[in-house]
VMD Tcl script that draws the C-alpha trace (Angstrom):
set ca {
  {19.95 -18.63 20.66}
  {18.30 -15.41 21.18}
  {19.24 -13.77 17.68}
  {15.86 -14.98 15.73}
  {13.93 -12.24 14.21}
  {11.48 -11.57 11.39}
  {12.67 -8.14 9.36}
  {9.23 -6.51 9.72}
  {10.99 -2.79 9.11}
  {11.16 -3.48 5.58}
  {7.24 -4.41 5.73}
  {6.34 -1.38 7.63}
  {8.52 1.04 4.85}
  {6.67 -0.85 2.43}
  {3.26 0.26 3.70}
  {4.14 3.73 4.22}
  {5.00 3.80 0.49}
  {1.47 2.41 -0.16}
  {0.18 5.05 1.63}
  {2.13 7.55 0.23}
  {1.14 6.33 -3.09}
  {-2.44 6.16 -1.86}
  {-2.36 9.75 -0.84}
  {-1.06 10.80 -4.19}
  {-3.65 8.97 -6.38}
  {-6.17 10.48 -4.17}
  {-4.91 13.66 -4.69}
  {-4.88 13.12 -8.56}
  {-8.38 12.34 -8.52}
  {-9.39 15.44 -6.93}
  {-7.57 16.81 -8.85}
  {-8.99 15.55 -12.17}
  {-12.49 15.79 -10.41}
  {-12.29 19.53 -10.06}
  {-11.84 20.30 -13.50}
  {-14.59 21.23 -15.85}
  {-14.68 20.68 -19.58}
  {-16.98 22.66 -21.58}
  {-17.39 23.25 -25.38}
  {-15.81 26.73 -25.03}
  {-12.81 25.65 -24.72}
  {-12.26 24.75 -28.14}
  {-13.89 28.07 -29.48}
  {-16.32 28.06 -31.97}
  {-15.61 24.88 -33.98}
  {-18.10 22.31 -35.07}
  {-18.33 19.46 -32.78}
  {-16.95 20.96 -29.89}
  {-19.78 19.87 -27.66}
  {-19.12 16.24 -28.57}
  {-15.40 16.60 -27.99}
  {-15.75 18.10 -24.75}
  {-18.50 15.34 -24.03}
  {-15.92 12.76 -25.04}
  {-13.09 14.35 -23.16}
  {-15.24 14.86 -20.01}
  {-15.82 10.98 -20.17}
  {-12.35 10.26 -20.17}
  {-11.85 12.81 -17.04}
  {-14.60 10.60 -15.47}
  {-12.84 7.43 -16.32}
  {-9.45 8.67 -14.84}
  {-10.94 9.99 -11.76}
  {-12.49 6.62 -10.95}
  {-9.27 4.91 -11.85}
  {-7.49 6.98 -9.33}
  {-9.82 6.49 -6.62}
  {-9.58 2.71 -7.31}
  {-5.72 2.83 -7.06}
  {-6.16 5.04 -3.86}
  {-8.12 2.22 -2.28}
  {-6.36 -0.45 -3.46}
  {-3.03 1.10 -2.00}
  {-4.27 1.56 0.91}
  {-5.70 -1.97 1.32}
  {-2.59 -2.93 0.39}
  {-0.84 -0.96 3.19}
  {-3.03 -2.41 5.88}
  {-2.23 -6.10 4.86}
  {1.32 -5.24 5.02}
  {0.90 -3.83 8.22}
  {-0.94 -7.04 9.45}
  {1.90 -9.11 8.24}
  {4.42 -6.98 10.04}
  {2.49 -6.96 13.36}
  {2.64 -11.09 12.85}
  {6.19 -11.21 12.14}
  {6.86 -9.09 15.39}
  {4.42 -11.85 17.08}
  {6.29 -14.75 15.43}
  {9.79 -13.16 16.48}
  {8.68 -12.83 20.37}
  {7.33 -16.39 20.34}
  {10.61 -18.21 18.37}
  {12.62 -16.03 20.91}
  {10.48 -17.17 23.51}
  {11.02 -20.76 22.75}
  {14.90 -20.50 21.74}
  {15.37 -19.40 25.23}
  {13.34 -22.10 27.01}
  {15.72 -24.43 28.95}
  {14.82 -27.34 27.37}
  {15.53 -26.01 23.87}
  {19.50 -25.15 25.38}
  {19.70 -28.68 26.87}
  {19.00 -30.30 23.93}
  {21.64 -28.26 22.10}
  {24.20 -28.22 24.93}
  {23.58 -32.48 24.42}
  {24.14 -32.20 20.98}
  {27.52 -30.12 21.48}
  {26.31 -27.09 20.56}
  {26.30 -23.95 22.69}
}
mol new
graphics top color blue
foreach p $ca { graphics top sphere $p radius 0.5 }
foreach p [lrange $ca 0 end-1] q [lrange $ca 1 end] { graphics top cylinder $p $q radius 0.2 }
display resetview
C-alpha cells in the first residue's frame, strides 16, 4: 500500500515554464521601455510629431502589458509551487496512513493483501 503518490513533478515543470514566461515578458517590457520614438524618425513630414506621440502611447501600453504579464506568470508559478508542496505533503500523509497496521489488518480481513 505504500505506492500512493501525487505527481508533483509536472506541477514543478509548469512553475518553471511560468517563470520562463515571466522572464521573457519582463525582458520584452524592458526592451520596449528602452526604445525612444521621436518625430525625427519620420523625416520632415506633416503630422510626424502626432504619429510619434501615438506610437509612444502605444509603446507605453505595451510596456505596461508586458510587465503585467510578467507579474501574472510569476504569481502563477508561486501558486503552482505551493500546490506541488501540498501534493508532496499529501503523498507523505497518505503513505503514512496506508502503512499503518490498522489499515493493513482491515485489508487483510477483507481478503486483500
